[in-house]
N, C-alpha and C positions, 0 to 999 in steps of 0.2 A: 504494500500500500504506500503511495507517495506521502511525503511529509505534508502535514497540514500547515499552510502558510497564510495566516490571517494577520493583517496589519490595519490598525493597531490590534495587538493581541487582546483577546477577551480577558476579563478579570479571572475567570475560572473556566478551564477547558479540560475535560476528562475523556480520554478515549476508552470506550467500553468494548465488550466482546461482540464480534461479528460485523456484518455489513447489511446494508439495505439494498436489495436489487430492485431497480426501478427502470421504467422506460423513459420517463421524463421527470426526474426528481424535483426540478424547479416547479413544475405545474402540479405535481402530485402531493407536495407537502401541505399539511393543514396549518392554517394561520388563524390565530384568535387573539383578540384583546380581552384580557381577563382582569378580574377585580382583586385577585389576591397577590398581585405584583405591584410594586411602586411605579409611579408614573414614568420613570426613566429606565426601569428594569425590563429585561427580556430573557427568555430561556429558549434554547434550541435542543431538542431531544431527537436523536436519530437512533432507532433500534432496528432490528431485522424486520419489524412489522411496518415501519414507516417513519416519517419525519413530522414533527410538530414544532411550529414557531409560535410562542405565546409571549405576550408583552402587556405592560400596564397602560399603554397608550398607543395611538397611531404612530406617534413619533418614534417610540421605542420599537414598535413593530418594523418601522423603516430601517432602524439600525440592525434589527435581527435579520432582515432581508439582505442587507449588505454583507453581514458576516456569513450568512448562509450561502450567498453567491460565491464568496471566497472559499468556503468549505467545499463547495461542489467542484472546485478546481482540483481537489484531491481524489475525485471519483475516477475509477478505472473501468475500462470496458469489461463487460460480462457477456454471458451467452445470449443469443437471440437479439443482438443489437441493443441490449440493455446495459446499464452501468451499475457499478457497485460503489455505494457511498459509505465511508467509514462511520461506524456507530460512535456517537459522541454525546456527551452532556455538556452544554455551555450555559453558564449562569453569568450574566453580564449587566453592567450599568456604568455610566460614565462617572468619573470622580468630580468633574467640574461642569457647571452649567454653561459657561462661556468658553467655547473652543473655537478660536477664531484665526482668520488670516486677513491681513490688510494688504490691499493692492493699491499702489499709487498710480493713478491714471492721469495725474496732473502734469508731472514732469515729462512723461512720454505717454501719449494717448494710446490706449489699447482697444482694438476693435471689439464690438459687441460679441461677435461669435467666439472670440477668445475668452471673454469674461464668462460666457456660458460653459466653455470647457473647464475653466477654473472651478466653476461651481460643481461640475462633475467630479473633479479631483478632490474637492473639499468633501463631497458626499461619500466618495470612495473611502475616505479616511475617518468617517463618522464625526467630522467637525460640523459646527452648526452656525457659524457667523462668517459672513464676508463683509469686511469693513472697506468701503470704497472711499479713498482719499481723492475727492472730486475737484478740489480747487487749490491753487497755490500761486506763487509769484509767476510761475512759468506757464500757466494755463488754467482756464476755467472751463469745466467739462459738462456742466448741467444746464440745460435750456431753462430760462426763466422768462415767462411771458411778459411780466411787467418791465423787464430790463433787457431788451433784445441785444444790446451792445455787449453784454457779458459774454455771449458766444460769438457775435459778429466780429468783435474786436478781441475780446479776452481769451478766446479759444485758439488763437494763432500767434506764433512768434515767427519773425522773419528768418531767424537762423538760431542755431544752438552752438554753444562752445564746444571745442574739440579738446580731447585729452582730459587729464585729471586735474581738478581744481585744488589748489593748495592755499593754505592760510596766507593772507596778506597779498595774494596775487592781484596784480593790477593790469597786466597785459594779457589779452586772450586771443586765441585763434578761433575762427568760426567756420562752420561747414557750408554757409551760404544757401542752406536749404530751408524753405518755409516748413514749419511743423505745426500740426494741430489736429483738431477734431473735437467733437463733443457728442454727447448722447442726447437725443430728443427725449421728451417726456415718455413717448411711446417705447423707445428703446429701453429706458430704465424700468418702465412698468413690465416689459417683457422679462428683463433680468430678475426683477423682484418675484414675478409669478413663477419663473423657472426655478428660482431658489426655493420658494415656498413648497413647491411640489417635492422637493428633496429635503424638507425640514430645516432649511437654512434661512436665517434672518439676514437681510442686507442692511447694514448700518451705514448711512451716508455721513461723510465728513465735509463740512464747510468750515475751513480753517480760518479763525479770526481771533483778535483783530490784526494780527500780523499775517505774513504769508499772503498778502492781499494785493500785490502789485498788478496782477492781471485785471482785477476788478477796477483798480484805480486808473489803469491805462484806458479802460472802457468808459469810465465815468470819473474824470479828474476831480470833480467836486467832492469825492469821497476821501481825497487825500488831505494832508495837512498843509500842502502848498498847491492849491488848485490851479494856480496860473502856470504851473509846470506840467507840460504834457509828457507823461511817461509812456514807454512802450512796454509790452509784455516782456518780462525779464528773460534774457538770453543766456545768462550764466546761472550756475547753481548757487548754493550758499543762502545766506539770510539777508533779505532786503530791509533797509531802514524805512522803506516806504510802507507805513502801516495806516490803517483807517484813522480818520479824525474822530473826535468824540462829540460831534455836533448832534443835535436832536434829529436833523434830517438824515444823518447817516445811520443812527439807531433805527429810524423808521424804514430806511432802505433795507437794512439787514433783516428786520422783522418781516417785511414783505417777502424777501427771498426765502426766509425760513418757512413761511406759511405755504409757499408753493412747493418747497422740498417735502414738507409733511404730507402734502396731498399725494405725492408720488410714492413715498416710503412709509408703509404702515408700522415699521419697526418701533418698538417701545423705547428704543435708545437712539439718540441723535448726537453725533460727535461734532463739537464746535472747536476742535483744535486746542488753541490756547497756548501753544508752544512757541518758543523762540520769537518773542515779540519785543523788539528793541523800543525803548521809550525815548530815544534821542530826539525824535521830531516833536514829541509832546512837550519836551523842555524848550523847544525853539519856537513853536507856533503860538501866536497870541491867543487864539481861540481855545487851545488846549490848556494853556496856563490859566486863562480865565475860568474855565470849567474846574480845574484843579482847586483854585481858590474858592470858588462857589461851594464845592463839596467839602472843603476843609481838609484836603488831603495833603500830606507832608511831602510826598514824592510823586513824580509824574507816573512812575510805574504802577502806582495804585489805581490809575485810571483804567487799567485793563480789567480789574475785578469789577469795577463799577459798570463798564461797558458790557461785559459778559452778562452781568445780572440783568441789565436793561433788555438785551436781546433775547436772553434765554427764557424770559417770562412767557414768550410765545410757546415754548415747549410745555411749560407747566399748564398753560391754558388748554392744551390738547392732551394732557395726561401723559406726556412723554418725559423721559429722563435725559438729563444732560450728561454727556461723556466728554472728558477732556484729558489731554496729556498731563503729565505730573506737575508741570509748572503751575497748573491751576490751583494746586494746594496752597501755593504761596500768594495767591491773589484774592484771598477771602471769598472763595467760591461757595455756592450753595452746599449745604451739608449732604444733600442727597445726590450730589454729582458723583458719577462713577469715574474713578481715576485710572488712567492707563499709565502704568509705571514703565517708562522707557529709558530714562537716563541711567538707571541701575536697579538691581533688585532691592537695594536699600531704600530707594524712593518709594517702592511698594510698601515696605515696612513703615515708613513715615506716614504714608497716606492711610494705611490700615489703623495705625495708632491714633490718627486724627479722626477716626470714626467713619471713614469713607469705605464704600465697597471698591474693590480694586481688581483690575485685570492686569496680570503680570505680563509685560512685554519688554523685558530688559534687553538693551542693545547688545550686552556682552554675550547673550545666549541665543536670541531668536531674531536677530536682524539679518535677513537673508540677502541683503545687498553687500554683506562682507565677504571677503575671499574664502574659498573652500580649500584652496591648495596654494602652491607656490605662485606668487604674483607673476613670476616670469613666464609661466605657462598657462595662466588662467586669463579669462577676459578681464578687461579693466573693471575695477570695483572701487568703492569709496574708501576701502582700507580695512584694517583689522583682520581677524582670522577666526572663522567659526566652521571648523570641519564637521562632517557628519557625526562623528563620535561625540563631539562636544555638545551637539544638540541632543543626542540620545541621553547624555548624562545630566541634562538640565533638571534642576529642582524647582518646581513651580512655587512652592511656599517658602518664603525667606525664613531663615532662622530667627529666633529672638521674639516670636510672637506668642501671646497667650492663646488659649483655645478660642476665646471670643474674637480676638483679632484675626486668627487664622480663618475663622468662619466668614470674614469679610473678603477673603480672596475668592472672588466668584469665578475666576477662570484665568485663561492665558491666551496669548495671541502672538503669532509670528508676523513679521513685517517684510514687505517687498517694496523698497523705495527705488524708483526707476530712473534716477539721474543718468545712470550708466547702462540702462537697458532700453534699447531703441524699439523693441518689439517682442512679440510672443516667444520667439526662439530663445532670446536672452533671458526672459522672465522664467521660462520653463527650466532652463539650465541652472539658474540660481535658486529656484524654488524647490526643485526635486532632485534627489530624494530626501533633502533635509526636512521637507514637510512631513514625510513618512515617520521620521524619528520624532519630530515634534508631536505628532498625533499620539504616539505612545504615551508621552508625558501628559498631554492634555486629557486623554481618556482615562489615565490611571492604570495603564497596563502593568502587570507584574514586572518588576525590574529583573532582567536576566542579564547574562553576559552580552557584550556588544556583538560577539561572534554569533551568538544564537539569534540575535536580531538580524544580522546579515544573512543568515540561512533562510529566514522568512522573507527578507527584503528582495533577494535576487529573483525569485519567481514573481514577486509582487510587481516588479518593474514592467512585466508584460501587460499588466492591467493598466498601467499609466500609458504605455504605448498604444493600447487599444482606444484610449480616449483621444489620442492624437496630440499629446502635449510633450514637448521636449524635456529631457532631464540630463543631468550630468552622470556619465557612466561611473560605476564604482571603481575605485582605485585598484 
């Protein structure tokens, strides 16, 4: 009997006596939603008499189906054109409620068809969140009816920098090629529906009040110096051009968010909140006036005020604010979910401050980092996260009480696309690291890395079948 290769590994898998001989084991298995299992739990029992998939909910039954599909890869031919399925008992449930992947489509636009394939990859690994980073300095990717210039102007840059950006770099080479694209509302509704069929929530991100140069290029009155006409940013890094803090700009963002909420039914809406320089707020008269009116001692405190003003739209619609971990330092709402990216320790800080936390630390789950020797790998932003390091990732940081640990609601890996021009590059950087990440997100039993590799090798054929590129194993 071939080895059973299920990725991520179920929490409990026992091979029992015998085999089930069936003509079409996928069609002949019995599937039921039952009351005696928890909402996220499922069981698979294959005996010589047949196969039964039972689960505590439709979502859990979907996970059972995915696992069962991988189990059937271990079936072998039997007599009369039938197949023999190994007899097993599987008892399984995920450890974390948020098992996510972030795809940055702002730096380089990714076609809708590829996003749908990414959803298939996420479903294959029993993950349940696709976080779409839809806006940034280098591109605005979501159609907004009230402000058509966001995509007419903001979705396109005349050229992109070439090579790797270094700190304090002032001279750049460019490729001379216009880059851009955006998703219509219908595109995004199709993505959301496709995800929902697979039990996946699509969480949109509108990054603010920093990372907004593309929006300011489209509508200069959003900037702190509206007489200056900016272009969509052509280099990477962090732009000093952030939103102003005028009432009109607050209303602009609220209008945008209302349209975003119509497209995305997700209970969570990500508003970024990272890397927002306050230098222009110290220079602009209107921002200084607002700071004085509010009695704030530092310009940087305007970020918390601004976020509170615009995020009230989410509360009105019963949605939750999600933000990167800088938000903890800006007096953000207590019910904001914090995505800890700068380090695992930032997750510890956020949990101790009473926030629910999604662990997304750059040192473990940033898949824009190198996987091998930079001399032989595609250009990447830096640092080194090989496959084994992802497999060794610990989701819950040390030093938390039981109560604080309960606030770690999940984990997420990130694909930032400054150095990934299209689907081929994204696939190469994402996979198979995502497969290792899924083991930790699901809560698979920790085994040796070598044991994981024995399951991963045949699993790569499933990724190939979806039609997504991956980095071959060393």
